[in-house]
C-alpha positions as CSV (number, residue, x, y, z in Angstrom):
1,X,169.2,162.2,11.4
2,X,170.5,162.1,14.9
3,X,174.0,163.2,16.0
4,X,174.7,159.8,17.3
5,X,174.5,158.4,13.7
6,X,177.3,160.7,12.4
7,X,180.4,158.7,11.6
8,X,183.9,159.8,12.6
9,X,185.2,162.4,10.2
10,X,181.8,163.5,9.0
11,X,180.4,167.0,9.3
12,X,176.9,168.2,9.9
13,X,174.8,171.2,10.8
14,X,172.9,171.2,14.1
15,X,169.1,171.4,13.3
16,X,167.4,171.0,16.7
17,X,168.1,170.5,20.4
18,X,164.5,170.7,21.5
19,X,164.3,167.0,22.6
20,X,167.0,167.5,25.2
21,X,166.1,168.0,28.9
22,X,166.2,171.7,29.7
23,X,169.3,171.6,31.9
24,X,171.3,169.6,29.3
25,X,170.0,171.8,26.5
26,X,171.1,175.0,28.3
27,X,174.5,173.6,29.1
28,X,175.2,172.6,25.5
29,X,173.9,176.0,24.2
30,X,176.3,177.8,26.6
31,X,179.1,175.7,25.2
32,X,178.3,176.8,21.6
33,X,176.3,173.8,20.4
34,X,173.6,175.9,18.8
35,X,171.1,175.5,15.9
36,X,173.0,176.1,12.6
37,X,176.4,175.3,14.1
38,X,178.8,173.2,12.1
39,X,180.1,170.2,13.9
40,X,182.6,167.4,13.0
41,X,182.6,164.0,14.7
42,X,186.2,163.5,15.7
43,X,186.1,160.4,17.9
44,X,183.8,157.8,19.3
45,X,184.9,155.7,22.3
46,X,185.2,151.9,21.5
47,X,181.8,151.2,23.0
48,X,180.2,154.3,21.4
49,X,180.1,156.4,24.5
50,X,181.3,159.2,25.0
51,X,181.5,161.1,21.7
52,X,183.9,163.9,20.8
53,X,182.9,166.8,18.4
54,X,184.9,169.6,17.0
55,X,183.1,173.0,16.9
56,X,184.1,176.6,17.1
57,X,187.8,175.7,17.4
58,X,187.5,173.4,20.4
59,X,186.5,169.8,21.2
60,X,183.3,168.9,23.1
61,X,182.8,165.5,24.7
62,X,179.4,164.2,25.8
63,X,177.2,161.2,26.3
64,X,175.7,159.0,23.6
65,X,172.2,159.4,25.2
66,X,172.4,163.2,24.6
67,X,173.6,162.7,21.0
68,X,170.5,160.6,20.3
69,X,168.3,163.7,21.1
70,X,170.1,166.1,18.8
71,X,168.9,166.4,15.2
72,X,171.4,167.2,12.5
73,X,171.7,167.6,8.8
74,X,174.8,165.8,7.4
75,X,177.0,167.6,4.8
76,X,177.0,166.1,1.3
77,X,180.4,165.1,-0.2
78,X,180.5,168.5,-2.1
79,X,180.7,170.2,1.3
80,X,177.2,171.7,1.7
81,X,174.3,170.5,3.8
82,X,172.5,167.6,2.1
């Protein structure tokens, strides 16, 4: 599943950032968006771009086009990865 498909309020684990362009991938890694990191979708702009995630105690905003290149594993209702 892609990060762009996560609904507001849902949580997921980051599985892969390898599809991102190198400069974007490094920037997101530097900001803490790493493989295995838990993220929560907290807001999507009315037209779907940009997106806001909560991770590591802060909020990160970025473009929909980047979210479509990040693979995630959504949490099940019981709280663990599905």
